[in-house]
N, C-alpha and C positions, 0 to 999 in steps of 0.2 A: 504494500500500500504506500503510495507516495504522499508527500506532505499535504497536497490539496485534498486528496481522498481522506486522509486522516482528519484534517480540519473539518470537512463536511460530516464525516462519520461522528465526530464529537459534537458538532453543532446541531445535527438533526434531532437527537433526543432532548436537547436543551430547548429547541423551538417547540417540540411536541409538548413538553412540560409547561412551557410559557403560554400556550394557547388552549391547553386542555380545559374544557368546561367553560371557556369564555365565550360570551355571545355579543359583546360590544364590538361591532365591526371595525370602527376606526381605531380603537385601542389595540386590537389584535394586529391589524395591518401596520400600525405605527411601531409596535414592538418587534414584529417580524422584520420590518425594514431595518430597524436599528440593530437587531441581532446579526443580520446578514452583513450590514455595512461595517460594523465594528469587528467582525471576524477577520483574522489575518489572511484575507484572500485578495487584497489589492483592489477592491471595488472603489470606483470614484463617485458613482451616483447609483443609488439603490432605492427603488420605490415602486409604488403601485399606481396604475391608472385604472379607473373603474368605469364600466359602461353605465352611462347616465344619459337619458334622453337622446339616444341615437349616436352618441359619440363617446370617446374615452375622455374622462376628466381626471385631472391630477388628483391623486390621493396622497396618503402618508408617504413621506420619502425622507432620505438622508442625502445631503449633498447640496450643491449650488442650485439656484432657482431653475425652474424647468418650464417647458411648454405646458399650458393649462388645458388645451383642447386639441384632440387629435381625431380626425375622421376615420371611419372604417376603411381599411385598405391603404391608408396614408402612412408613410414612414415605416419603420420597423415595428413599432407598437401596433399600428393599424393593420399591418400585414399579418402579424401574429393573430390578432383578433379575427380577421377575415378567414385565415387558413385554419384556425383553431388548433395550431400546433406551434411548438417551440421554433424560434428563428434565431440562428447564430450568425452574426455578421463579423467576419474577421477584420474588415476595413470599411467603416461606415461611409467613407468617401466613394466607395465602389457600389454602394447600395442605391439603386434607382429610387429617387423620391425621398431620400433620407431627410428627416427634419432635424436641422442642426440647432438644437437649443444652446449648445456650446461648442466652440471650435476645439476644445480640449478633449472631447470624446473621440476615441479612435476606433473602439470595437464595442460590440453590444450583444447581449443575449436578452431575449424577451420570451417569457413563458406564460401561456394562458392560464388564468385562474378559472376553474369551473365550479359551479355550485353542485349541490347533491343531485340535481337532475341532469347534469352533464352540459349545461349551457355555459358558454363563456361569459363571465360577469366582470372580468377585468384582466389585467396582465401585470406580471412582475417584470419590471424593466431594470436591467443592470448595465451600467456603462463602465468602461475602463479607459484610462489614458494611454494604454498600451495596445498595439496592434495584435490581433489574434490571441486575445487574452482568454477566450472561452472555448471550451471543447465539450466532448461527450460526457466527461466527468461532471462538469458544471451542469449540463443538461439533466443528467441522471438525478443528481441530488436536488437541484432546484425544482424539478418536477415533483419530487417527494415533498418538498417544502410547501408548494402551492396545493398539493393534494391535502395536506394537513389543514391548511387555511380554508380550503373549500369545504371540508367536512366539518370543521369547527364553527365556522361563521357562515350563516346562510346569506350570502351576498346576492339578494334577488331584487334588483331594481330595474 
């Protein structure tokens, strides 16, 4: 197990304990974003966008200011929402239609958050200042994180 896998393996039960039995959506999302962001994984921006009134709206996050509204199919977050699957972008400058909230963002992973009924109700968006910062290990563990969030909090708006 490499260092990244070890970090995620230690972080996952911490997040599970953090959200277990909690029903206050914004509090859970805020704590999960903080737990991920402060883990020694090198994340530069970590947060959630939530489906609200036909668009993704900025939810709890850690990092510099961010875009507040993203349309379905727009940028990496909107593409993840539309495809209903994780999107890994090694170089955001090469992603057609990338929404540049900050020029410092170089690579990105976006994971759909699904409610208990399987509907995408938001996305977990993580940016790095490094190129090619995300891989299948990140995808595997972050999909487990959002599954915990989706089961714990019924984000149905």
